[in-house]
C-alpha positions as CSV (number, residue, x, y, z in Angstrom):
1,M,8.1,5.7,26.0
2,N,11.8,6.6,25.5
3,E,12.4,4.5,22.4
4,Q,11.3,5.3,18.9
5,S,11.6,3.4,15.7
6,I,13.8,5.2,13.2
7,A,14.0,2.6,10.5
8,S,12.0,-0.5,9.4
9,A,12.3,-3.2,6.8
10,R,11.0,-6.6,6.0
11,A,13.9,-9.2,5.9
12,S,14.8,-12.8,6.4
13,V,16.9,-12.8,9.6
14,M,19.7,-15.4,9.5
15,I,22.4,-16.4,11.9
16,Y,25.7,-18.0,11.0
17,D,26.2,-21.5,12.4
18,D,29.9,-22.0,13.0
19,G,29.4,-25.8,13.3
20,T,27.9,-26.3,9.8
21,K,29.5,-23.2,8.3
22,K,26.0,-22.2,6.9
23,W,23.5,-19.4,7.3
24,I,20.3,-20.6,9.0
25,P,17.0,-18.9,9.8
26,S,16.9,-17.2,13.2
27,G,14.0,-18.5,15.3
28,T,11.9,-21.6,15.0
29,S,11.2,-21.3,11.3
30,S,12.1,-19.5,8.1
31,G,10.1,-16.5,6.8
32,L,10.0,-12.8,6.7
33,S,10.4,-10.6,9.7
34,K,9.8,-6.9,10.5
35,V,13.2,-5.6,11.5
36,Q,13.4,-2.2,13.2
37,I,16.1,0.1,14.5
38,Y,15.1,1.7,17.7
39,Q,16.7,4.8,19.3
40,H,16.5,5.5,23.0
41,T,15.9,9.2,23.0
42,V,17.2,9.8,26.6
43,Q,20.3,7.5,26.6
44,Q,21.1,8.0,22.9
45,T,21.5,4.2,22.4
46,F,20.3,2.0,19.6
47,R,19.1,-1.5,19.1
48,V,17.9,-3.7,16.3
49,V,14.7,-5.8,16.9
50,G,13.2,-8.3,14.5
51,R,9.9,-10.1,14.8
52,K,8.4,-12.8,12.5
53,L,5.5,-11.4,10.5
54,Q,3.5,-14.6,10.9
55,N,3.6,-15.1,14.7
56,H,5.6,-12.1,16.1
57,E,8.4,-14.4,17.4
58,V,11.4,-12.3,18.4
59,V,14.3,-13.4,16.1
60,I,16.8,-10.7,17.0
61,N,17.1,-8.1,19.8
62,C,20.5,-6.7,19.9
63,A,22.2,-3.5,21.1
64,I,24.1,-1.6,18.3
65,L,27.4,-0.7,19.9
66,K,30.5,1.1,18.9
67,G,32.9,-1.3,17.1
68,L,30.1,-3.3,15.4
69,K,31.5,-4.9,12.2
70,Y,29.2,-4.3,9.3
71,N,29.4,-5.5,5.7
72,Q,27.1,-5.0,2.8
73,A,27.9,-8.2,0.9
74,T,25.4,-7.5,-1.9
75,A,22.5,-5.1,-2.5
76,T,20.2,-7.4,-0.6
77,F,22.5,-9.2,1.9
78,H,23.8,-7.2,4.8
79,Q,25.7,-8.7,7.7
80,W,27.2,-7.7,10.9
81,Q,29.3,-9.4,13.6
82,K,28.3,-9.1,17.2
83,M,31.3,-8.0,19.3
84,N,29.7,-8.7,22.6
85,Y,27.3,-11.7,22.6
86,S,26.0,-10.9,26.1
87,R,24.2,-7.8,24.7
88,C,22.1,-9.8,22.1
89,R,19.1,-12.1,22.3
90,S,17.4,-14.0,19.6
């Protein structure tokens, strides 16, 4: 396989709902996910993938591209803004 996990953490994956102006759980329910950063060793590309610990539901699968807006709001709250929505699935 040409991808390898280079970082992993447990996290609550949330998405921002513009309609309600609130953060909501990604996926069908709330709960912790295993979030991993993968590196494609041939193409030298990266993506973030998150799966619920309880049922392995994919809650994020997004390419990490140049120009990604990242902000560490607090020690435990990290956020980024997708610049190209067509490159992400959740």
